N, C-alpha and C positions, 0 to 999 in steps of 0.2 A: 530074616530076622537076625541072624547071626552076624550078618554086616553092620547093623546098627550097634551091637555089642563092641565089635571091632572099632569103629569109629569113636565110641564113648571111651573105650580104652585108649585109643590114640590120644584123643583130646586130653584126657588125664594124664597121660604120660608127658605130653608137650606141656601142659599147664606146670607139671611138676618141675621139668626142666626149667622153664622159666622161672618158676618162684626160686629154686635153688640158684641158679645163675644171678637172680637179681639179689638175693641175700649175699652171695660171694662177692658181687659188684659193691654192695653197700659196706660189707666188711672192710674190703680193700680201700674205698675211700675213707672211712673211718680210721683205718690204720695208716694212712697217708697223712690224714689230718693231725693225728696225734703225733707222728714223726716230725711233721712241720712245726707243730706247737713246741716239741722238745728241742728243735733247733732254734727256734726264736727264744725260748727261756734261756738256752745256752748263750746265746749272742746278747740277750738282756743282762745275764749274770756278768759276763765279761766286761760289756759296756759299763756296768754298775762298779766293777772292781777299778776299772781304768779311771772312771770318775773320782771314786774315793781316793786313789792314788794322786790324782791330780789335786784334788782338794787339800791332801796333806801336804802336798808339795808346797802348794799356795799360801797355807797356813804357816809352815816354816819359813817362807819367803817373807811373809807379813810380820812375823815374830822378828826376824833379822833386821827387817826395815825399821821396826820400831825400837829396837836396840840401838841402831845406827842413829835414829833421830834422838834418841836420848843421848847417846855419847856426844852428838853435835850440839845439843842444847847444853851440855855441861861444859864443853870447851868454849861455847859462846860466853857462858856465864863466867868462866875463868878469864877470857879475854876481856870482859867488861870490868871484872875486879882488878885487872893488871892496867888497863887502859886509864891514864890519868885525865883524859878528857871526858870519862863517863861518870856521872854522878851515881854512885850507889846507895 
C-alpha cells in the first residue's frame, strides 16, 4: 500500500514541476513579447520623428518655392511694364 502513496506523491511532484515550468516558460514568452513591442515602439517613434523632420523640410522648401514664384511673377510684371510692345 505504501508504494501507491509513493506513486501518488511522485505524480504530484512531477505535475508541480510541469506546472511551474510551464508558467516560467509562459512568463518568459510574455517578457520577450513585451521587449519586442518596446523595440517596435521605439523604431516607430524614430520613424515618426524622421518623417516629421522631412515634412518640416519639405514645407520649408515649398515656402521658398512659393516666394521665388512670387518674385518671378513680380519680375514678369515689371518686364511687361517696361516693354513697349506689351499693352498694360
